[in-house]
GUBAKOL-208304 format. One record per atom (N, C-alpha, C, CB): residue in one letter; z, x, y. Coordinates in pm, whole numbers, plus 50000, padded with zeros to 5 digits. Atoms other than C-alpha are relative to their C-alpha. Last residue first. Glycine has a CB too. Example, Ala and Ser with C-alpha at 12.3 -4.5 7.8 and 13.67 -1.06 7.14 Angstrom:
2
S499944991849881S507145136749894S500734992350109S498585004150046A500005008949881A507805123049550A500005009050120A501254990150003
END
This chain:
417
Y500314990949972Y495584775244616Y498495003950025Y500575005049930T499875000549851T496974743144608T499555011650066T501344997950041K500945008349945K495664739244250K500324997750147K499934987449924I498795006449917I497364770844103I499134988350085I500905012950117G499704997949872G495174782043816G501114990450069G498784999250065A498365007249933A494214784243474A500135004950120A501565004249920F499824996949845F490674786543320F501464995450037F498834991550099W499175006449938W489824789942945W499975003050152W501185002249939N499984993549886N487154799442680N501134990550097N498415001550056C499975008149909C487884792142329C500125007150154C501054991249961V499694994149868V486914811942029V499954989550101V499055011350037L500365011049908L487674794441687L500205006550170L501124985749961D499754995549881D487744820141382D499374986450097D499285015650017G501044995649927G487354799641061G500725005050122G498934989350025S500994993350057S489494775140893S499035005250106S499384991749903S499604984850000S492904765041048S498795007949931S501495002749911G500444992850121G492424727641134G500225012750002G498744998849971V499855008550099V494114707641423V499955009049845V498824988850022R501295006650045R493804730441710R500704992849848R498495013449977N499625005450123N496294746341965N498724991549937N501324991050023I501215008750044I495794768642251I500364997249871I498535006750007R500574999650145R499194782242398R499004990349967R501044998149900F500275014350052F500204793842736F499624999849869F498964992850074T500795002750110T501784825742865T499564986049972T500655004549896S500924988750045S503344843343176S498984996749866S500995012849961A499994990549864A505444819943381A499165011449942A501675005850061G498684993249925G504934791043103G499695011850123G500955008349874V500704990049886V502404767242953V501455003350071V498624991450125D498934988549997D504044757542605D499465006250149D499915012549848S498495002850007S501024734442509S500815012050062S500484997549843V499134990349957V497154731842538V501554996350003V499545003850130W498975003449922W494964712042318W500755011550043W500794990949936V498814988249938V491874717842124V500894992350077V499385012950107A499105004149914A489374694441911A501135008650025A500404988649962E498715003150056E486504712941747E501084994450093E500515011649941N499795012849972N482924713341834N501194996049907N498704991849983E500675006550117E482464752941846E500754986850023E500195007649841Q501364998349996Q482994771142174Q499174995549878Q499795013250025P500244994550115P486214754842261P498255003549965P500704990049903T501125005150027T486774747242643T499445009449857T499105000450139V500164993050120V490284750742782V498464991949912V501654998349910N501015006550055N491554739943127N499465009949892N498984995650106V500734992150075V494814750343253V498754990049932V501015007349895S501225008750074S496164734143566S499825010249869S498314998050111E499925013349963E499474740843758E498974992349927E499884998650142P501495007649944P499674774843635P500574986050024P498484999349872T500525008750086T503254790843598T499044991450066T500994992949938T498825010550042T503834819343811T499364990349908T500694991350134F498604996249953F502104849743927F500944991349973F500125001950132I499955005849897I498794844143699I501805004650049I499504983649971G500034989749918G498134869643423G500044995450145G498865007949971H501165007549909H497214840043162H499905010350135H500514981650053T499414995349878T498654857342857T499094997550130T500295014849983V500744993849909V497434836042563V500835005850122V499004990950041D499505001149864D499184823542280D499265010050072D501545001950014V500114987449943V496804813541972V500794999550131V498535003950019Y499824997749869Y497164781841761Y499875014750031Y501264994750040T500235011949932T496414767841418T500295001850144T500794989149944Q499045004149879Q495864797741240Q499814987350034Q499835007750125G498545002550065G494064804240891G500864996650100G500655012149924N500315007150141N490874823441064N501424996649933N499065010749891A500584993050142A492074834241384A500024990249904A500865012849938I499185004050107I492344812141718I499655005749864I499994986049993T500525001950133T490554834041961T501114995449919T499385012349943G498944996250128G491334832742325G499374997449871G501414990849998A500505007050141A488754836642604A501225002249903A498485007649929G500094991250094G489354844843006G499494992949862G501315006749991Y500815006650111Y490034830243324Y499795010549899Y498584994250050N500504992450096N492264835543618N499434993749904N500805007449954N500665007050096N493814818343942N499355011549922N499004989250059Q499655013649988Q496654827444189Q498944992449891Q499854995050163L500665006649915L496494865044081L500514987950021L498824999449972L500275013250064L498944892343994L499144989050060L501184994249980A498975009949992A498414921744184A499674991549917A500264994250120N498624992950080N496244954644205N501284991349967N500625012050096K500654987150051K494234940744497K501155005149912K499515011450124F499164994450076F494624905244603F499415010849932F500534991449923I500614991650116I492804888244885I500955007949949I498865008850037N499304987550006N493924857945082N499455007949893N501444998349981D500694986849964D491564831545156D500475013850017D499514998450102H501434999250028H493784801845131H499305012650062H499344987350053C500314987050034C497404791545086C498604999949995C500625004849877N501435000349998N498974759445249N499485014149975N499494994450132V501134987549946V502424756845194V498744998649964V500265014249950V500114996849842V504804725945224V499305012050029V501385001750067S500635009349909S504094712144890S499755001950130S500594990250003K501174995149985K505144745444694K499284990350092K499385002349872D501025014249995D508464738244734D498645004250048D500574987250114T499155011450079T510754766944631T499444987550009T501414998250049F500065011849926F507834792644685F501154990249934F498474993849995Y499085011150069Y507614825744579Y500494990150085Y501225005649936Y499145011949949Y504594844344656Y501024996049924Y499284988550019P499925000549850P502794878544615P500754990050058P498784998950056A500895006249957A504344883244238A499645000850149A500254989049961T499785013250098T506494903044027T498914990850059T501714992150009A499514999650146A506104940044109A500314986849906A501265007250005Y498825003049984Y503424937144366Y500764999549857Y500004988050077S498974993750081S500574958244404S501344996049992S500075011650031T500164987850134T498544948344667T501185004649934T499405014250048F499034996550066F498104918244927F499865009049872F500524989449978I500354993550104I495464911745175I501195006149943I499015008750028N499214989249995N495994885845420N499475008049886N501484996849996D500854987749963D493344859745539D500885011050000D499284999150137Y501654997850014Y495674829245502Y499665012550054Y499084989050078I500514986850048I499024818745452I498895001849970I500505004349907K501374996250030K500094784845624K499905014549996K499034994450098I500234985149982I503764769945644I498665004949941I501165008049932N501204996249941N504164735745737N499575012350016N499944995950102E500985011249960E507724727245658E498935006850044E500484990050106C501244999149942C510614748845501C499144988050010C499355009249936N500025003949872N513964735345413N499155005450084N501045001150047A500115014049967A514204758045114A500204996650136A500894992649926N498925003950068N512884793845045N500144982150067N501395012350036V499815012149915V509474805845119V501084992849949V498814991350008R498975009150062R509134840945004R500394987750088R501275008049970V499535011649918V506034861345110V501204995049883V498594987350043A500465000749840A505174894244974A500504992950100A498844996150015Y500955007349950Y507254896044662Y499585001750139Y500324988549979P500265011250086P509314914544403P498954991550058P501224992049975H499545011549957H509584945844640H499314987949913H499764999350151T498755005550076T508954974144412T500574988050079T501195011749983G499944996450094G505534987544521G500964993149900G500105010550024D498724999850068D504184971544812D499855008749880D500464985949963E500274993250093E501164967545058E501605002349934E499125012250050V498524998750038V501034940545303V499565010149853V500984981649968I500184989850120I498114941045526I501255002349937I499445014150043N498974986450021N498444910645763N499295008049881N501824995449947G500754989449939G495554886045899G501165012949979G499544995950176G501434999050030G497594855545875G499605015350055G499114986950078I499824986050040I501294841745835I498415004849949I501265001249869N501314992850034N501374810746042N500235014449965N499004999450119V500154984950000V504704790546053V498585004749973V500925006449895N501254999849900N505184753446169N499745018350002N500514991550190L500845009049974L508914752046065L498785005050063L500604990950068C500804997649873C511564773445916C498804992249996C499625014650021G499835010549906G514504765645714G499165000450118G501304999650041T498945010250061T514564796545493T499924992550163T501885008049929L499895012949941L511654822245511L500984993549963L499044992749984D498915009250096D511414858645364D500324988350146D501875012249924I499865011449905I508404881545462I500904988249942I498554994450034K500294994249889K508424916045285K500314988050117K498505005749991A501385002149964A510354899544996A499695006750139A499704984850002S500335002849864S513474903544819S498625001350019S500695008450094G500265012249911G514774894844489G499394999250135G501124994550020A500535010050085A516074926944362A500044987350076A500744999149870V499045008750045V516404950544668V499224991549896V500664991950117A499685013149921A513624976644708A500854991649924A498754991750037G498855003249993G513415010044569G500614989450063G500395007850030T499324994150118T510235023844673T501484996650001T499805015549997T498524995850024T508225005644918T500335002449883T500924991450037G499325002050087G504665003045069G501425003249980G499445003649933G500174987150087G503734997445425G500764998949864G500575013150079F498984998950062F503484963045606F499895013149875F500254985749955V499954991950129V500834960645837V501395004349959V499145012750014N499304988450044N500634935246084N500025006649891N500974998550008N500644986650005N497794912946212N501055010749992N499105002550125I501324995950014I499844880246254I499685013250035I499234992250067I499874986950064I503194866046203I498775005549965I500804999849886R501404994050040R503014833346427R500315016049943R498875000150150V499684985550018V506284810646416V498625005649975V501095003349877H501114997449919H506514774646594H500025017649997H500204992150160D500885009349980D510084769346474D499055005650071D500484989250052P501075001049892P512854793246379P498694990749973P499505014350025G499845013649901G515544784646135G498825000750113G501664999850088N499305011950070N516274815745907N500254990050137N501615005249910L499785012249915L513704840645946L501004992049937L498744991550022K499105009650054K513794875845751K500254989850124K501385007349940I499635011549919I510944899745825I500714987949929I498764995150062C500604995249874C510594934245665C500334990450119C498445001449983G501375009349935G512494933545361G499965001350117G499924984949987A499815015550021A515704944545184A499024990950068A501374995650051L499805003250109L514544981445167L500264986149964L500795007149968N499355013949963N512974985345504N500264995349838N498804987950106Y498754996650021Y511895020945424Y500954989450011Y500305009750078P499595002550132P508085014945359P501604999549991P499415011049909L499964988650089L507325014845736L500854997449885L500475012050069F498904998250071F506664982245911F499775012249885F500374986149942W500084990550126W503864983846161W501495001849934W499385015650047C498984989650029C503354957546431C499685007949891C501274994649976N500584984349979N500214941446546N501095010550000N499215002050149S501314995450006S502004908146600S499565014550025S499384992750083I499714987350068I505384891246570I498545004249978I500954998749857V501044993350032V505364859646769V500145013649971V499204998650086L499954982950035L508134834746814L498695005549920L501435003949890N501234991549944N507574801146967N500315015849982N499734996650172E500985004549994E511094787646926E498725008450060E500314990050052A500764991649937A514234804346782A498344992649998A500215014949923T501005006149966T517194785346682T499235010350088T500384987550059M499865011249932M519554798846428M498544995450083M501235002750093R499365012850041R518644830546292R500164990450101R501265002149946I499675008249911I516334861946323I500424985149965I499035000750079Y499365010950054Y516334892746107Y500394989750136Y501345005649909I499785012049915I513644918446164I500894989349956I498814993950023G500854998449852G512974950946007G500794991150107G498224993549990Q500745007149963Q515774953145714Q499525000450150Q500484990349960T500245004049830T518044977445599T498774990149999T499535015450112A500925011850027A519574979545238A499504995850122A500654988249931A499405012849950A521295013445282A498894986650002A500575003350157G499265004750095G520335047545096G500604983950013G501025009849993I500144998150151I519325062045371I500814996549910I499895010849970V498954987950021V519815046645721V499765000449841V501864996750055G498545006649986G516635025445789G500975012249967G500274985949884F499074995550110F513365044645848F501244990650050F500315018449995G500324986650093G510565027546069G501165000749898G499965015350094F498705003350088F509994994446241F499975010149874F500014982949943Y500104993750130Y506964999046494Y501555000349950Y499275015550010C498594991150032C506114977946771C500075005249859C501394990850019S500234988750010S502674964946867S501225008849981S499285002650095N501254994250009N503834934146989N499765011950007N499354996350070F500064984650039F507204917646946F498465002849973F500985003849855N500854991850066N507504883647132N500085014349980N499034998250047L499674986350036L510144857047180L498795008249961L501005000149889N501094989949941N509064825947360N500285012849981N499794999050141Y501135010349998Y512614807747298Y498665010250048Y500404985650124D500744993949894D515494829647192D498874988050002D499445016849968H500485011249917H518624826646961H498945003350098H501104994350072E499445009950038E520454847646716E499224989250052E501295000250031I500105006149886I518584881546713I500314984549944I498555003250074E499265009450076E519064912446474E500164989550142E501585007249917V500105007249914V516454939646505V500984987249967V498624998150019S500334995149848S516734970146316S500074992750100S498855004250020Y501205005349947Y518834954946058Y499595008250098Y500094986950047G500025015250039G521734962945815G498574994050060G501424991350071V499075006150114V522514994945989V499704987749994V501495000850015G498985010149973G519715008646236G500815002349851G499314982950036Y498604998850030Y517865042446154Y501034991750021Y500375008750048E499494989550126E514795036646340E501385000949984E499565015150018F498535001650056F513225009946609F500345010849865F500154982949944A499774992350086A510225019246834A501444998649913A499815011150065C498364995350019C508884996847093C500085006749873C501174986949995G499894985150023G505324993447204G501305006749970G499535006450111Y501094994850007Y505964959347376Y499955015649944Y499504998250124F499734987250080F508904939047328F498855006549997F500504998349861Y501184994850045Y508774905447542Y500385015349975Y498804997450104N499854987550012N511224880247667N498985008249882N501455000949975N501024991749988N510054845547759N500385015850002N499324995850119H501035002750031H513464829247684H498875009750088H499994985950010P500724987749987P517054832147650P498574997149970P500555010849910K501434998050042K518454796947685K499285011550003K499294993050062T500964990549944T522104793147711T498794999849929T500495013450003G500805005749874G523674760347599G499055010250068G501044995050115D501005008650043D526304774647382D499224992750122D500634990149905V499575011149915V528164806147540V498754988849951V500045004750184D498635006050027D528434835147298D500474989550100D501055011049998Q499605011849879Q524854840047250Q501294998949970Q499254984049997I498965004950023I523844876247086I500374988550114I500875010849983M499965012549898M520624895347089M500984988549963M498534993150008R499405015150036R521254926146893R499574993150113R501714998149980L499935010649868L518894959046907L500484985449928L498224998050090N500374990749871N519424990846697N500004989350112N498375008749991A501435000749986A521314969846416A499845005850126A499384986149990A500215013050037A524754984246348A498545001450010A500724988550085T498865004550103T525985018846335T499864985849963T501465001950059A498875006449967A522935031846530A500994995549866A499534988050084H498434998950042H520335056846527H501144993050055H500425012250018V499874992950136V517135055046705V501455002049980V499235014349992L498395000750037L515965030246972L500145005949855L500654983250001F499724992850147F512395044847094F501644997349986F499575019449998L498724995250034L511415021947410L500145006049846L500964988350024D499684988550035D507925018747523D501415007349983D499385005050070N501364993250022N508044987247703N500485014749930N499065002050161F499204987050053F511334960847708F498435008349960F501364996249834H501144992250039H510134933047952H500775015149931H498905002650150S499794989150002S512594902848057S498925009149891S501394999949979H501074994549920H511344869848172H500455016349981H499974993350171R501305007849990R514804855548051R498935010450076R500244984950092I501234989949949I517834868947935I498984992750017I499535011449908Y501315005749894Y520464838547944Y499295011250046Y500474991450143N500115013349956N523054849647652N498544998550072N501264996650097Y499115013250017Y523804884547579Y499174988050082Y501705002450072L500255013949907L521614912747506L500614987649962L498554996150007V499415013250023V522844942747316V499484994950106V501514998349987I500095007049867I521034978747319I500404985349943I498375001250082N500464993649897N521665009147097N499924989750129N498685006249958S501424998749976S524064993346871S499465008150128S499504986550008Y500554999649850Y527584996346748Y498515001449983Y500635013150096G500035009949933G529244983646433G499464998650135G500994997149997A500775010950042A530605013446219A499904986950141A500834994449849E499525011350081E532015041846402E499254988549975E501044995550049Q499255011349926Q530195069046575Q500534990149867Q498844990950121T499305008650096T529365104346460T500564988050089T501225008449917G498814995950068G526625126846605G500594989749926G500945005050088L499674985450054L524105115246850L501385003149925L500005009450121M498324996450010M523455078546928M499715010549949M501164991249912E499444992950113E519785075347089E501385003549993E499375010949986I498655005449988I517765056447349I500895002949855I499844983550034R499444996150138R514375073747411R501424996350014R499825016149957I498724995150035I513045057847712I500175002749872I500944992250035G500244986249989G509695047647897G501135010449960G499655002050131E501224993750034E510475013448002E500065014749984E499054996950097M499774985250030M513424990448063M498685004249930M501385002849901T501164992950067T512834956248251T500605014749961T498615001050107V499814986450009V515654931448302V498915006249955V501035003349925S501294993550045S515664897648421S500105012150010S498864996750064I500574988949915I519004875748457I498725005049950I500945011650010P501044989850051P520114841848394P499835011350071P498764994949992D500764995849887D523484824048454D499145011149951D500895004250120T501625006150017T524844806948165T499185003050105T499864984249992S500625003349872S528064829048151S498694993149958S499765013050095N499315011449963N530434840447885N499574994150107N501225001950016R498975007950111R529044873647895R500634990150041R501065007349945K498685002249955K526384881748136K500754992749900K500024993150126G499575015650002G523314899148013G501424998750042G499864993149851I500955005449874I522484936447930I500344983049965I497915005549984E499665015750007E525114955847717E499144992550124E501824997350021F500525010549868F523594991647684F500464987149947F498134999150036M500704993349903M525005020747443M499674993550142M498865003349940N501535001549973N527295000547236N499655009850145N499594981550026C500245013149923C530665015547177C498345002150010C500934998850169N500295012250079N532415043346989N499734987150108N501334997149894S499735012449890S532105077747170S499694988649888S498784999350165G498465007649973G532745104346917G499984986450071G500985009550099D499395002450113D529325123446968D501604996450017D499745011849918A499344988950044A527905114847302A500804999149852A500935003150111L498675004450014L525475084847321L500805014449940L500044985849891S499365000050128S522095095747422S501404997950015S499775012249928I498375002349959I519855087047707I500395000449850I500524983150095R499125004650091R516315103047661R501445000350045R499825007149883T498965006949962T513425109347874T500974994949884T499494989650076G498674991949993G511535139547735G501124990850071G499785014750090A500314990149917A507855123147720A501175006850069A499144995050091D500334988650030D508105105247411D499595012250072D499344997749940S498924997050106S510015077847525S499675013049896S500164986149909G500675004050148G508255080247836G500775002049881G498755007949970A501154995450012A509005090848195A499054997749867A500235012150025G499904987250037G511865065648246G498305005750004G500835000549846I501464995750003I512005033348447I500145014749931I499225000450164I500004984850040I515115013848444I498805004549952I500965003449897K501074991750062K514544978848639K500655014649963K498695001550106I500364987749948I517094953748766I498945007649913I501235007850017S501554997050036S518134920648758S499535009850062S499054989850026K500765002849870K522044919248748K498465002849955K500545010650136E499665015049983E524794921748479E498974992550106E501594998550057I500965003649892I524014957248321I500164983550008I498355005349962V500085014649980V526694972648144V499384995050112V501204994750001I500595004149874I526405008648049I499894986249991I498695006250032T501155012049996T528855013547762T499204997850152T500824984449960E499405013649990E530755046247764E498804991850018E501084998050119S498865002450085S530155080647675S500654990050007S500805007750006I499005009049947I526705089647833I501005001249897I499534985250026T498925002850091T524275119347795T501104989750057T500665013649963Y499005007249960Y520835117547985Y501274997249909Y499444989250034D498935005450059D518485143447875D500794993250080D500675008249941K499214991750009K515085149248093K501154992849897K500375004450139G500254995350120G511905136548170G501025010449951G498705004950001E500904990350015E513205119448502E499845002249866E500305011350066L499714992150090L514645084148532L499215011849965L500144993349912M500874989350057M514245059848801M500485010649910M499445006550100I499414988450018I516705030548869I499005009849931I501244998049927T500504989750100T514575003049018T500905008649994T498755006650024G500154986349964G515884972949215G499565008949885G501255004950056G499924992250094G517764938449227G499215015950045G499414991849878G498684993150093G517104918249507G499645007649900G500934990149929Y499864982850054Y514704900549713Y501375002549959Y499675012650126E499764992849880E515044859049705E499725015349955E501544997250059F501094989249955F513634842649404F499955008050123F498834994150008G501315006950020G516794829949252G498815007150039G499964987950070T499445014250017T519484852849365T498834991050018T501194996450107S501295006949946S518854890449345S500504985749943S498315006649934E499965009050071E521964913749378E498674991850012E501154993850026P499595014149990P521474945549524P499724990149913P499614995450099L500845006649989L521424982349386L500384983750026L499315003649897A500794998049872A524065002749450A499154993150001A499495011250030A499205009549891A526424987249154A499005003150128A501895005350034V500225011550013V523695000848910V500704992850082V500114996949891A501325003349966A523325035349057A499794983849971A498985009649914R500205000449850R527085038149050R498624995950040R500285013550061Q499195012649943Q527535026948689Q499955000850142Q501564999449957F500595012650022F524595050248597F500734988250041F499744998749870A501114998349938A526315081648759A498984985849982A499445013449942L499655003749917L529425071448584L498835002150103L501165004550012T499545014250013T527995076048247T500414994250168T501484999949885Y500915011249906Y525905105048334Y500554986950003Y498474997649946D501385003150095D528155132448177D499544988250113D500324993149800P500264993750106P531325150348308P498804997249905P501024999149944D500265009450133D531075140348629D499945006649894D498804992349994S498545000450109S532945165648871S499674992749902S501454993450054D499714988750105D529715176649016D501254997649927D500115014150066L499004992049905L528755139349135L500335016549893L501804987650032L499384992550091L525565122048986L501105010050072L498915007449921Y498765007150023Y524455092849202Y501025010549883Y499524983349933N499075004649863N521555108149350N501264996449977N499514987950076E499444987449959E520305122349007E500864997750098E499085009750041L498555001650032L519885082948898L500615014350023L500254994649843S500074988350104S517025082349134S501244999849951S499635014450053V498814988849982V517005049149337V499705008449897V501604995149988F500344987850114F514055025949389F501115009350050F498245008350006G500225005750110G514944990449595G499825012249871G498764990550029R498685001650041R515835007049906R500094995849846R500664989750093K499014985950049K512615021349919K501354996049963K500265011950126Y500644992750112Y510214990549975Y500605010749956Y498815003950024I500495007550119I512014967350176I499625004949874I499034994250031E498745011050030E514474987150404E499224991849885E500554988450155T498804992550037T511965015050456T500794991649900T500875003650126F500714997550100F508924990950550F501045009249875F498705007750065N500095012250073N511174973850779N499325004049852N499104988950089D498575004550053D512065006150940D499844988749903D500994995050119D499514991950099D508425018150927D501484998349979D499675013350028I500965005150134I507274984251103I500435012749898I497924999450037A499525011550078A509944988351357A499514996549885A499934990050060A498904999950068A508845021251446A500904992049925A500475003250055K500154991050119K505255011651460K501065004449957K499255010650015V500445007750075V506314985151725V499925007149852V498834995250059V498635007850048V508125009551936V499564991049892V500784990650122L499124990850070L505145032251933L501134989849942L500635012550106G500594997350133G502625005152034G500935006649896G498815008950018T499375015350084T504924994352304T499425003449863T499274981650066D498684999650039D504595032052421D500204988449934D500925001950104G498634998749888G501145034952432G501384997949952G499924989050117D500225006649865D498265014752247D501145003750070D499824984550000S500174989349886S497515037451933S499954994250133S498725008249984W500365005349872W498945019051634W499855009750101W500914990950043T499834991949890T499545024351257T499414993250166T499205013949951I500695005949870I499714994951003I500475010450090I500464983850050R499295005449883R501005010150646R499285003250145R501465006249998S500194991949881S498955014750345S500774994750117S498565000850035M499955009649881M500074998950011M499835008950105M501324991250019
END
């Protein structure tokens, strides 16, 4: 933005001075460098952060307020929680460009707590270009960032949240009726959390785009994203889930209007029994599409549990599952189509079975991931046959007589797929 200049004598100079003062007041007072708030007597940057946050003006409604704390490409060590209860921005040089906020060894606290506790007042916060990391040893139960209550229109861009003794990111509602909404996470990375990388109770229009969910704590049953209670219009897109989410990648309990689209799920070794890459309970109106889902030991790619409605699974690529691509409590609420299965059990299959001379039946292994809903058998000779004992892995072809070999062509499948 350019400033206005004047050249019409003394009057013009007075006007120009007034404009310069106004420019400084409006445009410069909202930007502060954290370095300016560090005193020689400070043991670390905890107090500098607190002073900088306090120095920025409050924002009321759409009136001017808030401001930006600028960070350099260097380490900033803190030893206490940085509490933010006003609409501000914290901007660093980049999560891989040297800006790192680290929690000192032995400091037992959350690193950032954003939002107003026990309040329904909204705030809007932006954090960008920062690595936020716990160093050394902390007791259990602490996160890199905790968001409280009415967070709205907030943007978290290029953050690398690494090492925590709880979830890297938690969103908590401690006041009923608060409605966090329109919150966005772009290009963020979450690593070495405990239990979950991201744990969220409540939000509307929540978006994770181009994020990365990496290593969990070694040996722990960590999940990528866990969202429970009420969440409406949830989008998880273009994200990358590494194979170290041993308890699953996305677990949802209750959200409505969900899109899980165009993500990549890496293969897993040592997954938890009964787990799935995507696990849904009590979810409504869910689209799962365009994902590439690789695996080794997770029993399922998608698990749809009780109280779900209107689940659509389409245009995905599933490979190599220990048990099956899907597990459905109620198949009637799910519509699956146009998925590709590679090195995995099928949803439809066909073949031929031979009832040998002197036998009245043959057991056939159908190779479908669950009990077929239909089995059609056509004998190659004019002889009556029927199907019985249809199960999760085999079915039986029967005949009345027992003389001569009888070859029967068969097709088995799931009707709704």
